[in-house]
C-alpha positions, 0 to 999 in steps of 0.5 A: 523448530516451527517452519516458517510461513513468511519470504522478504526481500529487500529494496534499496533507495534509487535516486532520479538520475539513476532511475532516468537511465533505467530500462524497463527491466531495471525500473521493474526491479526496483520499484515494481512489486508482484507476488505479494498474495501467496496462498499460505504465505506472507510475503514482505518487501522491506524498502529503504524509502523511509524504511516501509515495509510492503506486503501480503498475508493470505491464510489458507489453512492454519493460522498465519502468525506474523514473524519478525525478519532480520532487517527491522532488527528487533525480537518482534515485528512490532517492537519498534513499528506500526502496521495497517493491514487492509483486506482486499479478499474474501472475509478475514480474522486478525488476532492481535494483543490477545484481541480478535478483529473481522475483517470483510472485503476493503476494511482496515485495521491499525496496530500500534507499537508493541502489539504482540501475537499478531496472526491472520486466519479466513474465515472461508478457506475456499474464499481466503482473506488477502491481507494487504501490509503496510509497516513503518517505523513508530515513536509512540504506541497509538491504540490499535483500531479497526476501520470499516470501509463505510466508516472512512472519510469519503471524497467524491472528486473528478468527472466523466467528461476527464475520466477521472470520476472516483471516490477517495476513502481515507482510512488514516487521517489527521482528524481521525485515527492516530498514527506515527507516520502511516497514512493510507487511504483507498481510490475507487475510479468509477466505470468508464474512468481510468485516470488517477492523480492526474495533475500530479504532484510530488512530496518530497518529505514522504514517499508513497506505495500503490497497490492496484487491485480489482483489475480484470485479467487482461486489464492493465494500468499504465503507471507514470513515474520519474521526475516531472521532467524525466517521466517513465512508466510501468504496465501493472497488472491486478493485485501488484505494487509499485514504490514512489520515492519522494522526487517522483510522481506517482499517476496512472491511466488504466485499460478499464477502470479499477481501485487502488490502495495508496500508503505514505510514510515520512515526515508528517501525517498531512494529506494536503502536504504535497508540490503540485505539477501542472501539465506544461511541466511534465515531459 
């Protein structure tokens, strides 16, 4: 019997009243995800927020196959799911459905429902790929697509005056690659800018997950969460993720500039379907 290279945990959904009563350790246990990128392993967190799976794969030797896990309840991982893999490491290769895709840093691959025989590899084991994985239930089999970072829809927003000069790269959007639920993109903050998603918003129709990366070892991001009138915060290090329920704000400020990948799943794929929160409403 082949030895498994996959680890997984589950996170149950937390309501806003329970979250408001939590201390730091409880908040981190329920919303913070670390240890995603373990050499030679696939690490997955199955969440009960729209059944999103957040994970990481770091191939360092032999091919890393995408194995099914018990919470999906299916023979194959993508039998009733879709998946997005974003590479934040060295150059890598994803083989899926008999095709091979080469991903450089910050390229993304979408795999539709029913895709079989998915595996991950690094082109240089000394500089392995780091595939950030996002998966949600699917109802239709859309075609698999490779999206280079240069082909993503780019929006330049913010300013130096407000410390939030940033470039948003939309990998998945209504006018582009079709998905059932997943909406994914990346935000890069310019040097000297540290704020993301402020003023903030909520979107009760979708959950969201952030992965913070390109942070120095000693740098941190203070990620804000909670209901607008009952906010909390988590201190985030490099290559750590955080879950954001639909009722929660999701915003942050760093000790230096950084990048983050945001991913949503839920009732629709409309990027603009949000409920704004003014600064006056934050407590």
